[in-house]
C-alpha positions as CSV (number, residue, x, y, z in Angstrom):
1,X,-17.8,4.8,58.4
2,X,-16.3,8.3,57.2
3,X,-18.5,11.1,55.5
4,X,-18.8,11.3,52.4
5,X,-20.0,14.2,50.1
6,X,-23.6,14.5,47.4
7,X,-23.1,14.8,43.9
8,X,-24.7,18.1,43.5
9,X,-24.4,20.3,46.4
10,X,-21.0,18.3,48.1
11,X,-23.9,18.3,51.3
12,X,-21.2,15.9,54.0
13,X,-23.2,13.3,54.6
14,X,-22.0,11.7,58.3
15,X,-21.1,7.9,58.0
16,X,-22.6,5.5,60.3
17,X,-22.1,6.0,63.8
18,X,-19.2,8.9,63.3
19,X,-18.8,11.8,64.8
20,X,-20.2,11.0,68.2
21,X,-21.2,14.0,70.4
22,X,-20.5,16.3,67.1
23,X,-22.4,15.2,64.7
24,X,-25.1,17.9,65.6
25,X,-22.0,20.8,64.3
26,X,-21.7,19.3,61.1
27,X,-25.7,18.8,60.5
28,X,-26.1,22.5,61.3
29,X,-23.4,23.5,59.3
30,X,-25.0,21.7,56.2
31,X,-28.0,23.8,57.0
32,X,-26.5,27.5,57.6
33,X,-24.0,26.8,55.1
34,X,-24.6,24.4,52.3
35,X,-28.4,24.0,52.3
36,X,-28.8,27.5,52.6
37,X,-26.2,28.8,49.7
38,X,-27.5,26.4,47.9
39,X,-31.4,27.8,47.8
40,X,-30.1,31.2,48.4
41,X,-27.0,32.1,48.4
42,X,-26.3,35.6,45.9
43,X,-22.4,35.4,45.1
44,X,-20.5,38.3,43.4
45,X,-17.8,36.6,41.3
46,X,-15.0,39.4,40.2
47,X,-13.4,37.9,37.1
48,X,-10.9,41.0,36.7
49,X,-7.9,38.7,38.4
50,X,-9.1,35.2,36.8
51,X,-7.8,33.7,33.5
52,X,-10.7,32.2,31.1
53,X,-12.1,29.8,31.4
54,X,-12.4,30.0,34.6
55,X,-13.2,27.5,37.1
56,X,-15.5,27.4,39.4
57,X,-14.8,25.8,43.1
58,X,-16.7,23.2,44.7
59,X,-14.7,22.3,47.9
60,X,-17.0,19.5,49.6
61,X,-19.0,20.1,52.7
62,X,-19.7,23.2,54.6
63,X,-17.8,26.0,52.9
64,X,-17.4,29.9,52.6
65,X,-19.2,31.1,49.6
66,X,-15.7,31.7,48.2
67,X,-14.8,28.0,48.7
68,X,-17.8,26.3,46.9
69,X,-18.8,28.5,44.4
70,X,-20.7,26.5,42.3
71,X,-23.3,25.6,45.0
72,X,-24.6,29.3,45.3
73,X,-28.0,29.7,44.1
74,X,-26.6,33.1,42.2
75,X,-23.8,34.1,40.6
76,X,-23.4,37.9,39.7
77,X,-20.3,38.4,37.3
78,X,-18.3,41.1,37.2
79,X,-15.0,42.3,36.0
80,X,-13.7,41.0,33.3
81,X,-12.2,42.8,30.2
82,X,-13.0,40.5,27.5
83,X,-15.6,37.7,26.7
84,X,-15.2,34.8,29.5
85,X,-15.8,31.3,29.7
86,X,-16.9,30.3,33.2
87,X,-16.9,26.6,34.0
88,X,-19.9,24.6,35.7
89,X,-19.7,21.3,37.4
90,X,-21.7,19.3,35.2
91,X,-24.1,17.9,37.8
92,X,-28.0,18.6,38.0
93,X,-28.8,22.5,39.6
94,X,-30.9,25.6,39.2
95,X,-29.3,28.8,38.5
96,X,-29.6,32.5,38.1
97,X,-26.8,34.2,36.9
98,X,-26.2,38.0,35.9
99,X,-23.4,39.4,33.2
100,X,-22.9,42.7,34.8
101,X,-21.0,43.9,31.9
102,X,-21.7,46.5,29.9
103,X,-19.8,45.2,26.8
104,X,-18.6,41.6,27.5
105,X,-20.2,37.7,27.1
106,X,-20.2,35.3,29.3
107,X,-20.1,31.5,28.5
108,X,-21.3,29.1,30.6
109,X,-19.6,25.7,29.8
110,X,-20.5,22.2,31.8
111,X,-17.3,20.6,32.7
112,X,-14.2,21.0,30.1
113,X,-15.8,20.5,27.0
114,X,-19.6,20.3,27.5
115,X,-22.7,22.0,26.6
116,X,-22.9,25.8,26.6
117,X,-25.0,28.7,27.1
118,X,-24.0,32.7,26.1
119,X,-25.0,35.4,28.5
120,X,-24.8,38.3,26.4
121,X,-23.7,41.7,28.0
122,X,-26.1,42.5,31.2
123,X,-28.3,40.2,30.9
124,X,-29.9,38.1,33.6
125,X,-30.8,34.6,32.7
126,X,-32.8,31.6,35.1
127,X,-31.5,28.5,33.4
128,X,-31.1,24.5,34.7
129,X,-28.7,21.8,33.4
130,X,-29.3,18.2,34.0
131,X,-25.5,18.3,33.5
132,X,-25.3,17.5,29.6
133,X,-27.0,20.5,28.4
134,X,-28.3,23.9,29.6
135,X,-32.1,24.7,29.2
136,X,-33.1,28.1,29.3
137,X,-36.5,28.9,32.0
138,X,-36.3,32.5,31.8
139,X,-35.4,34.6,28.5
140,X,-32.8,36.8,28.5
141,X,-32.9,40.5,26.8
142,X,-36.3,41.3,28.9
143,X,-34.9,44.6,29.6
144,X,-35.3,47.4,27.5
145,X,-32.1,49.5,26.5
146,X,-32.0,52.8,25.1
147,X,-29.3,53.9,22.8
148,X,-28.9,57.6,21.5
149,X,-25.3,56.9,19.9
150,X,-23.3,53.8,17.8
151,X,-24.1,51.0,19.5
152,X,-23.3,47.3,18.6
153,X,-26.4,44.7,19.3
154,X,-26.5,41.1,21.2
155,X,-29.0,38.7,20.1
156,X,-32.1,39.2,22.4
157,X,-31.7,42.6,22.6
158,X,-34.7,45.1,22.6
159,X,-33.7,49.2,21.9
160,X,-35.3,52.3,22.0
161,X,-33.4,54.4,20.0
162,X,-33.0,58.0,20.8
163,X,-31.9,59.8,17.1
164,X,-33.0,63.1,19.0
165,X,-29.3,64.5,19.0
166,X,-28.3,63.0,15.7
167,X,-28.7,60.1,12.9
168,X,-27.7,56.7,15.1
169,X,-26.2,53.5,13.7
170,X,-26.6,50.3,15.3
171,X,-24.4,47.8,14.1
172,X,-25.6,43.9,14.0
173,X,-24.2,41.4,15.5
174,X,-20.9,39.6,13.9
175,X,-22.2,36.1,14.4
176,X,-26.2,35.0,14.2
177,X,-28.3,32.0,14.8
178,X,-31.3,31.1,13.3
179,X,-34.0,32.6,15.4
180,X,-32.4,35.2,16.8
181,X,-33.8,38.8,17.5
182,X,-33.2,41.9,17.8
183,X,-36.1,44.6,18.5
184,X,-36.4,48.5,18.1
185,X,-38.0,51.7,18.6
186,X,-38.3,54.8,17.8
187,X,-38.6,56.7,21.1
188,X,-38.1,60.0,20.5
189,X,-40.8,59.7,17.3
190,X,-37.8,61.4,15.0
191,X,-36.6,58.8,12.4
192,X,-37.8,60.9,9.5
193,X,-35.4,63.5,10.9
194,X,-32.8,61.8,12.1
195,X,-32.3,58.3,10.6
196,X,-31.3,55.5,12.2
197,X,-29.4,53.4,10.1
198,X,-29.0,49.5,11.1
199,X,-25.4,48.5,9.8
200,X,-25.5,44.5,8.6
201,X,-22.3,43.7,9.8
202,X,-21.6,41.2,7.2
203,X,-25.3,39.8,7.1
204,X,-27.7,40.3,4.8
205,X,-31.0,42.0,5.9
206,X,-34.1,41.1,3.9
207,X,-32.0,39.4,1.3
208,X,-29.4,42.4,0.4
209,X,-26.2,43.4,0.9
210,X,-27.0,46.5,1.8
211,X,-27.8,48.4,5.5
212,X,-31.1,49.7,6.4
213,X,-32.2,53.0,6.8
214,X,-35.3,53.0,9.1
215,X,-36.5,57.1,8.3
216,X,-40.5,56.4,9.3
217,X,-41.6,58.3,12.5
218,X,-42.6,56.4,15.2
219,X,-40.9,53.0,13.9
220,X,-40.9,49.6,15.5
221,X,-39.9,46.7,14.2
222,X,-38.0,43.4,14.8
223,X,-35.0,41.7,12.8
224,X,-35.3,37.4,12.8
225,X,-32.2,35.8,11.5
226,X,-33.1,33.3,8.9
227,X,-29.7,32.2,8.0
228,X,-27.1,32.5,5.6
229,X,-29.2,33.2,2.2
230,X,-31.5,35.8,3.3
231,X,-30.3,37.3,6.3
232,X,-32.2,39.1,9.1
233,X,-35.7,39.4,8.0
234,X,-38.0,42.3,9.4
235,X,-41.1,40.7,11.5
236,X,-43.0,43.9,10.8
237,X,-42.6,46.1,7.6
């Protein structure tokens, strides 16, 4: 009976009575490659030469990291010059994923048309899938960013805004979902001298169709998106 391969990690399952005098090699390779990669493998995928959507490799049995990318415990995505879709196999798995881009999103998609999860630029996420849906285990956007010039924010951003050198405009995302949050902090206590402008980017802010100007020294606040009627709402005033 020939070998078969496990559904999730593509580990080689030796058939009964097969691989006489060589089964040890297969077993060792399963441990040193298949299992080790799925538990501790950290793989950097440069998407610069790829087109979107990119389908992660899933070759059977012991393989190099490049030949079974989907098996890796952690994947760092680099090199994409635009927003990018990466297709994952629709099977149960835990992943640590990093989007190393400073400006372009990664959309993790299950299979050819399944559930998606968006990883914003510069973000790390710990997520799981049951083969049908993605579930976030670690919240993205946990790192604070420091901005002293114009910047377009992403959902989940926490931004130290430094206006020591002049007024700064932070533009809200062009698209928003109910519950999206963005935080702001006057890191240099200078908003009263050089204001922060939060540009609404076609969405309302606190029900108004105008940008938000912040001129309070030491201000710290958050905006949460409530929907099209009232738009972004202040959590602290």
